[in-house]
Backbone as CSV, one residue per row, in Angstrom:
resi,resn,N_x,N_y,N_z,CA_x,CA_y,CA_z,C_x,C_y,C_z
1,MET,181.428,88.912,32.845,181.893,87.602,32.439,181.953,87.558,30.913
2,SER,183.045,87.072,30.352,183.179,87.058,28.903,182.773,85.703,28.340
3,ASP,182.286,85.752,27.131,181.878,84.549,26.414,183.138,83.848,25.922
4,PRO,183.357,82.577,26.312,184.575,81.878,25.898,184.723,81.818,24.385
5,ALA,183.609,81.655,23.663,183.691,81.587,22.203,184.171,82.918,21.632
6,THR,183.648,84.041,22.184,184.069,85.361,21.720,185.540,85.576,22.038
7,GLY,185.972,85.185,23.235,187.377,85.317,23.602,188.266,84.575,22.631
8,THR,187.863,83.367,22.243,188.634,82.572,21.299,188.686,83.260,19.942
9,VAL,187.558,83.783,19.480,187.510,84.498,18.198,188.423,85.720,18.268
10,ARG,188.333,86.480,19.353,189.142,87.678,19.514,190.632,87.331,19.509
11,GLU,191.008,86.311,20.258,192.423,85.915,20.315,192.921,85.427,18.963
12,ARG,192.106,84.627,18.287,192.501,84.116,16.963,192.640,85.260,15.964
13,LEU,191.678,86.185,16.006,191.716,87.316,15.092,192.935,88.195,15.364
14,GLU,193.200,88.450,16.621,194.371,89.262,16.973,195.646,88.609,16.448
15,THR,195.754,87.300,16.620,196.926,86.564,16.134,197.051,86.682,14.614
16,GLU,195.921,86.578,13.915,195.948,86.656,12.449,196.244,88.056,11.931
17,LEU,195.994,89.094,12.751,196.189,90.471,12.296,197.598,91.009,12.562
18,VAL,198.306,90.418,13.506,199.600,90.971,13.916,200.563,91.114,12.738
19,ARG,200.788,90.050,11.995,201.790,90.097,10.912,201.393,91.046,9.779
20,PRO,200.155,90.951,9.231,199.829,91.871,8.130,199.865,93.346,8.544
21,LEU,199.437,93.647,9.765,199.473,95.042,10.195,200.895,95.486,10.512
22,ALA,201.720,94.569,11.010,203.135,94.892,11.248,203.827,95.247,9.937
23,SER,203.409,94.612,8.837,204.013,94.927,7.536,203.712,96.366,7.119
24,LEU,202.673,96.971,7.718,202.344,98.374,7.475,202.993,99.289,8.522
25,GLY,203.776,98.686,9.433,204.411,99.457,10.497,203.495,99.719,11.677
26,LEU,202.411,98.958,11.782,201.417,99.172,12.835,201.438,98.055,13.863
27,ASP,201.177,98.406,15.103,201.011,97.437,16.183,199.520,97.271,16.454
28,VAL,199.089,96.041,16.723,197.709,95.789,17.141,197.652,96.062,18.634
29,GLU,196.889,97.067,19.018,196.789,97.441,20.426,195.608,96.774,21.110
30,ALA,194.520,96.576,20.392,193.336,95.952,20.994,192.431,95.415,19.895
31,VAL,191.804,94.291,20.206,190.762,93.730,19.352,189.579,93.458,20.269
32,GLU,188.442,94.076,19.964,187.246,93.910,20.785,186.088,93.498,19.900
33,ILE,185.312,92.549,20.375,184.098,92.144,19.679,182.949,92.366,20.650
34,THR,181.994,93.222,20.240,180.881,93.589,21.104,179.564,93.259,20.418
35,PRO,178.646,92.577,21.111,177.336,92.327,20.514,176.569,93.635,20.343
36,ALA,175.856,93.751,19.241,175.033,94.937,18.963,173.770,94.471,18.252
37,GLY,172.813,93.980,19.007,171.590,93.431,18.417,171.914,92.135,17.698
38,LYS,171.510,92.049,16.436,171.767,90.842,15.647,173.147,90.876,15.002
39,ARG,173.842,91.986,15.181,175.181,92.150,14.620,176.209,92.165,15.739
40,ARG,177.460,92.240,15.354,178.562,92.448,16.287,179.384,93.616,15.781
41,ILE,180.038,94.279,16.689,180.969,95.346,16.307,182.370,94.821,16.587
42,LEU,183.190,94.798,15.560,184.580,94.395,15.675,185.421,95.664,15.640
43,ARG,186.078,95.971,16.768,186.937,97.146,16.860,188.385,96.681,16.924
44,VAL,189.190,97.268,16.054,190.625,96.976,16.035,191.347,98.306,16.234
45,ALA,192.095,98.406,17.331,192.870,99.617,17.610,194.321,99.365,17.220
46,VAL,194.897,100.315,16.493,196.277,100.206,16.026,197.063,101.427,16.483
47,ASP,198.393,101.285,16.496,199.263,102.387,16.880,200.617,102.189,16.221
48,LYS,201.413,103.252,16.209,202.788,103.160,15.709,203.573,104.335,16.254
49,ASP,204.885,104.228,16.187,205.732,105.341,16.594,205.387,106.547,15.731
50,GLY,205.268,107.703,16.361,204.933,108.916,15.623,203.443,109.141,15.478
51,GLY,202.638,108.175,15.879,201.188,108.320,15.801,200.609,107.782,14.510
52,VAL,199.319,107.555,14.534,198.590,106.971,13.415,197.876,108.078,12.644
53,THR,198.011,108.053,11.319,197.331,109.032,10.467,196.050,108.418,9.909
54,LEU,195.237,109.237,9.287,194.027,108.724,8.639,194.381,107.746,7.523
55,ASP,195.484,107.997,6.815,195.930,107.068,5.770,196.307,105.712,6.381
56,ASP,196.942,105.739,7.557,197.281,104.491,8.246,196.017,103.710,8.590
57,VAL,195.000,104.415,9.081,193.738,103.755,9.441,193.086,103.164,8.189
58,ALA,193.122,103.898,7.088,192.544,103.393,5.831,193.298,102.148,5.355
59,ASP,194.635,102.193,5.401,195.440,101.031,5.005,195.167,99.844,5.922
60,ALA,195.076,100.112,7.222,194.802,99.044,8.181,193.425,98.442,7.947
61,THR,192.446,99.277,7.631,191.088,98.787,7.367,191.091,97.843,6.169
62,ARG,191.796,98.228,5.105,191.883,97.349,3.933,192.548,96.024,4.304
63,GLU,193.610,96.081,5.095,194.344,94.870,5.479,193.479,93.970,6.365
64,VAL,192.769,94.564,7.325,191.887,93.782,8.203,190.776,93.151,7.376
65,ASN,190.188,93.910,6.467,189.146,93.353,5.583,189.666,92.166,4.797
66,GLN,190.898,92.265,4.294,191.490,91.166,3.522,191.642,89.919,4.396
67,VAL,192.138,90.115,5.614,192.295,88.987,6.544,190.927,88.350,6.820
68,LEU,189.918,89.183,7.042,188.576,88.665,7.325,187.988,87.946,6.117
69,ASP,188.226,88.478,4.922,187.724,87.833,3.700,188.376,86.479,3.480
70,ASP,189.642,86.340,3.875,190.392,85.106,3.664,190.214,84.102,4.805
71,SER,189.414,84.456,5.795,189.294,83.639,7.003,187.826,83.440,7.366
72,ASP,187.570,82.399,8.136,186.214,82.166,8.633,186.100,82.541,10.110
73,VAL,187.078,83.288,10.627,187.158,83.568,12.050,185.918,84.284,12.601
74,MET,185.277,85.142,11.815,184.103,85.875,12.297,182.805,85.098,12.097
75,GLY,182.867,83.969,11.418,181.666,83.158,11.227,180.655,83.830,10.308
76,ALA,179.423,83.350,10.367,178.384,83.822,9.453,177.608,85.018,9.997
77,GLN,177.657,85.258,11.302,176.900,86.369,11.883,177.456,87.700,11.382
78,PRO,176.586,88.632,10.965,177.052,89.916,10.436,177.788,90.740,11.502
79,TYR,178.687,91.582,11.029,179.455,92.439,11.931,179.777,93.749,11.237
80,THR,180.114,94.743,12.038,180.574,96.033,11.553,182.016,96.191,12.007
81,LEU,182.901,96.552,11.089,184.317,96.725,11.395,184.621,98.189,11.670
82,GLU,185.332,98.439,12.782,185.831,99.772,13.099,187.326,99.649,13.368
83,VAL,188.135,100.360,12.601,189.575,100.403,12.843,189.889,101.809,13.342
84,THR,190.558,101.895,14.484,190.823,103.184,15.113,192.263,103.239,15.593
85,SER,192.661,104.432,16.014,193.957,104.572,16.675,193.747,104.342,18.168
86,ARG,194.830,104.078,18.851,194.783,103.874,20.301,194.420,105.201,20.947
87,GLY,193.377,105.237,21.732,192.941,106.469,22.370,193.797,106.843,23.564
88,VAL,193.802,108.130,23.908,194.584,108.579,25.050,194.010,108.059,26.364
89,ASP,192.766,107.571,26.326,192.160,107.063,27.559,192.566,105.623,27.857
90,ARG,193.338,105.007,26.968,193.794,103.630,27.215,195.016,103.659,28.123
91,PRO,195.072,102.759,29.093,196.209,102.734,30.018,197.527,102.417,29.309
92,LEU,198.612,102.941,29.860,199.950,102.616,29.379,200.327,101.277,30.003
93,THR,200.446,100.240,29.188,200.696,98.899,29.718,201.972,98.258,29.177
94,LEU,202.500,98.779,28.093,203.688,98.204,27.468,204.780,99.260,27.340
95,PRO,206.046,98.846,27.297,207.130,99.831,27.146,206.926,100.761,25.945
96,ARG,206.404,100.258,24.838,206.215,101.125,23.662,205.179,102.217,23.925
97,HIS,204.194,101.955,24.791,203.212,102.989,25.130,203.891,104.160,25.842
98,TRP,204.793,103.832,26.765,205.522,104.876,27.487,206.418,105.651,26.524
99,ARG,207.143,104.936,25.649,208.053,105.571,24.696,207.287,106.522,23.784
100,ARG,206.139,106.089,23.319,205.357,106.903,22.390,204.727,108.122,23.055
101,ASN,204.715,108.169,24.357,204.118,109.294,25.084,205.155,110.134,25.821
102,GLU,206.431,110.001,25.403,207.486,110.795,26.027,207.105,112.270,25.991
103,ARG,207.409,112.958,27.076,207.118,114.382,27.298,205.659,114.642,27.651
104,ARG,204.836,113.601,27.720,203.436,113.785,28.110,203.297,113.625,29.622
105,LEU,202.255,114.209,30.163,201.947,114.105,31.577,201.138,112.840,31.812
106,VAL,201.502,112.055,32.826,200.778,110.819,33.138,200.454,110.760,34.624
107,LYS,199.317,110.166,34.914,198.944,109.882,36.301,199.259,108.418,36.537
108,VAL,200.111,108.147,37.519,200.565,106.795,37.823,199.966,106.360,39.157
109,THR,199.324,105.195,39.144,198.841,104.575,40.366,199.723,103.359,40.611
110,PRO,200.602,103.435,41.624,201.485,102.297,41.890,200.735,101.196,42.653
111,HIS,201.310,100.005,42.654,200.723,98.915,43.432,200.731,99.275,44.912
112,GLU,201.764,99.999,45.341,201.879,100.427,46.737,202.124,101.926,46.771
113,GLY,201.460,102.605,47.678,201.659,104.041,47.810,200.589,104.831,47.077
114,ALA,200.694,106.130,47.204,199.702,107.038,46.631,199.965,107.301,45.154
115,ALA,198.893,107.597,44.440,199.003,107.960,43.024,199.732,109.295,42.912
116,PHE,200.411,109.498,41.776,201.117,110.748,41.536,201.096,111.043,40.046
117,THR,201.380,112.293,39.722,201.410,112.726,38.330,202.808,113.221,38.000
118,GLY,203.293,112.832,36.823,204.613,113.261,36.388,204.709,113.274,34.873
119,ARG,205.749,113.917,34.385,205.987,113.996,32.940,207.020,112.942,32.555
120,ILE,206.744,112.201,31.485,207.662,111.164,31.021,208.899,111.835,30.427
121,VAL,210.051,111.531,31.012,211.323,112.074,30.549,212.000,111.070,29.624
122,ALA,212.012,109.808,30.039,212.648,108.749,29.253,212.051,107.417,29.687
123,SER,212.191,106.424,28.808,211.713,105.083,29.154,212.574,104.051,28.445
124,ASP,212.562,102.836,28.996,213.267,101.724,28.378,212.417,100.480,28.573
125,GLU,212.988,99.314,28.409,212.212,98.075,28.500,211.803,97.722,29.928
126,ASP,212.444,98.318,30.942,212.173,97.952,32.335,211.381,98.989,33.119
127,GLY,211.472,100.248,32.712,210.801,101.276,33.491,210.873,102.635,32.829
128,VAL,210.425,103.617,33.582,210.293,104.973,33.066,210.897,105.955,34.064
129,THR,211.435,107.043,33.525,211.888,108.149,34.354,210.894,109.277,34.166
130,LEU,210.349,109.723,35.288,209.348,110.791,35.275,209.892,112.012,35.995
131,GLU,209.436,113.176,35.586,209.708,114.388,36.333,208.475,114.644,37.181
132,VAL,208.651,114.543,38.507,207.549,114.718,39.450,207.916,115.874,40.374
133,SER,207.134,116.934,40.334,207.381,118.128,41.169,208.820,118.619,41.026
134,GLY,209.320,118.641,39.789,210.655,119.164,39.510,211.801,118.211,39.795
135,LYS,211.482,116.989,40.258,212.526,116.018,40.569,212.363,114.774,39.711
136,SER,213.483,114.142,39.382,213.491,112.928,38.581,213.115,111.733,39.456
137,ARG,212.226,110.894,38.944,211.791,109.700,39.684,211.740,108.515,38.734
138,ARG,212.493,107.489,39.053,212.522,106.260,38.257,211.452,105.306,38.791
139,VAL,210.645,104.731,37.887,209.583,103.808,38.273,209.675,102.572,37.381
140,ALA,209.744,101.409,37.998,209.740,100.151,37.246,208.307,99.858,36.800
141,TYR,208.141,99.355,35.578,206.796,99.029,35.087,206.103,98.028,36.008
142,ALA,206.871,97.122,36.594,206.302,96.108,37.485,205.657,96.738,38.719
143,ASP,206.051,97.972,39.055,205.496,98.651,40.223,204.253,99.479,39.894
144,VAL,203.886,99.545,38.614,202.760,100.370,38.178,201.490,99.523,38.086
145,LYS,200.490,99.930,38.845,199.182,99.264,38.776,198.400,99.804,37.577
146,ARG,198.442,101.142,37.381,197.716,101.775,36.281,198.384,103.101,35.963
147,ALA,198.418,103.443,34.670,198.971,104.729,34.246,198.160,105.253,33.075
148,LEU,197.748,106.507,33.172,196.953,107.140,32.123,197.546,108.484,31.733
149,VAL,197.594,108.750,30.427,198.032,110.048,29.928,196.981,111.076,30.342
150,GLN,197.447,112.212,30.799,196.558,113.296,31.199,196.418,114.287,30.047
151,ILE,195.216,114.735,29.818,194.964,115.714,28.763,195.424,117.082,29.258
152,GLU,196.245,117.737,28.447,196.741,119.066,28.784,196.269,120.041,27.713
153,PHE,195.583,121.067,28.150,195.116,122.070,27.203,196.169,123.140,26.961
154,SER,197.088,123.303,27.895,198.173,124.256,27.752,199.437,123.588,28.257
155,ARG,200.208,123.032,27.330,201.426,122.311,27.723,202.566,123.288,27.926
156,PRO,203.457,122.990,28.886,204.611,123.859,29.114,205.488,123.952,27.863
157,GLU,206.165,125.085,27.701,207.056,125.264,26.555,208.094,124.153,26.538
158,GLY,208.324,123.581,25.365,209.311,122.518,25.216,208.759,121.138,25.520
159,ALA,207.525,121.049,25.991,206.955,119.743,26.341,206.290,119.077,25.153
160,SER,205.938,119.865,24.138,205.193,119.273,23.029,206.076,118.493,22.074
161,GLY,207.252,118.992,21.748,208.133,118.279,20.816,207.384,117.878,19.567
162,ASP,207.563,116.632,19.135,206.888,116.136,17.949,205.503,115.612,18.255
163,LEU,205.208,115.409,19.524,203.938,114.797,19.881,202.804,115.792,19.734
164,GLY,201.774,115.398,19.032,200.595,116.225,18.898,200.737,117.323,17.867
165,ASP,201.887,117.440,17.190,202.064,118.487,16.211,201.111,118.337,15.039
166,ASP,200.649,117.103,14.769,199.748,116.899,13.639,198.288,117.043,14.043
167,MET,198.035,117.398,15.322,196.670,117.572,15.777,196.232,118.994,15.487
168,GLU,194.993,119.136,15.085,194.419,120.435,14.854,194.035,121.035,16.198
169,GLU,193.948,122.359,16.260,193.518,122.997,17.487,192.103,122.518,17.812
170,GLY,191.883,122.146,19.045,190.569,121.639,19.445,190.491,120.140,19.500
171,ASP,191.476,119.409,18.882,191.497,117.945,18.974,191.913,117.555,20.377
172,ALA,191.374,116.454,20.856,191.779,115.970,22.177,191.838,114.483,22.168
């Protein structure tokens, strides 16, 4: 059960962060406030086409700090700010998530039927085309209950493209 006051703070903060972070080319993917003893942890996850760099996270941290300094949204209780990129363990819920993961392997759990795994071939505002067992399969986002990117330690030739090229060996 969530605290209504925390939900309100989270929603207000998310609303206040959208425009300044968009000016940096970043999307706000998640805002979480978690109690941690006498403090709170404020986590802000950001993403953008092409992936988020450490410089992007640093710029976003400065921008979030500025918004917090100019606002009373967090109140007087102390908090720790963490700005991160969207992790691969977060579900694909928006068309931009699918677009940004083109050529990646995903496990899709539909509202009806059995879960399946396929590679994202293309996506648009309404759905995604996946390659499943060598065949093309179109899936509407409305039919997807849950979708998660699968970690691949050895991707097929031609599947990597631009995605993950900036990752060091051993990153996951």
